[in-house]
N, C-alpha and C positions, 0 to 999 in steps of 0.2 A: 518126716527127717525135716528138720530146720534147714534150710540153705544160707549160705554165705550171704548171698544176695539181699536175704530176708533179713536178717541181723544188719547188715551195711544200711539198708532202706530205714530201718528203725531208729539207727543212730543219726544217720543224716537228717532226719526229720527233728530230732531233740536238738541236734547242733544248731539248726537253722533258727529254731525258738531262742537259743542262748545267745546266739549273734544278733538276732532282732534287739532282745533287751539289753544287750552290751551297747549297741550302737546307740540305743536311746539313752544310756544312763553315762556314757564315757564321752570325752571331749574325742575329736578325730584322730589325733595322733594315737592315744591311749587306745582307743578302739581298734585301731589298724595293727597294733602290737598284740593285743588279744586277740584278734581274728587270726593272725597269724599262728600265734601259739595254740590255740584251739583248732586249727585245722590240720596243724602238723600234729597234735596228739591223737585226733580221731581220723586222720586221713590216711593215704596211702604209707606214709611216713610213720605213722602211729599205730592205731588199733587195725585199720583195714589191713597194714602188713602185717601184722601178726596173726591176725585170722588166716591171711594166704599162707603163712608158715605152718598152718596146723594141718595142711592137707586135705581141704576139703573137697568134696568130688564136685567136677565141673557141672555145669547146668545142664540138666538131661542125662547125666552120668548114675545111673541107678548101682546099688549094690547087688551082687548076684549072690543068692544063697537061698537058704530054707529059713533063717531066721529064728526067733523063738518060739515055741509051740507052747511052752508051759507059764 
C-alpha cells in the first residue's frame, strides 16, 4: 500500500528540481513569487493538505481484514 509520506516525498523532490530551474531562470523578485505560489500549490495549503483530507492511515497503522483472495 502506498503511504501518504511516500507520495509527499516524491512530490517534494520534483518541486525542489522545479524551484532550482526557476531560480536559475527568473530574476530574484519573480523567483520569490514563483516559489511562494509553487510551495502553496504543493505544500500543506495545497496538494499535501488535500492528501490529508483523503483520510490516509497514519504511519504504522495497518488495515485489519482478510483482503482479497481472488
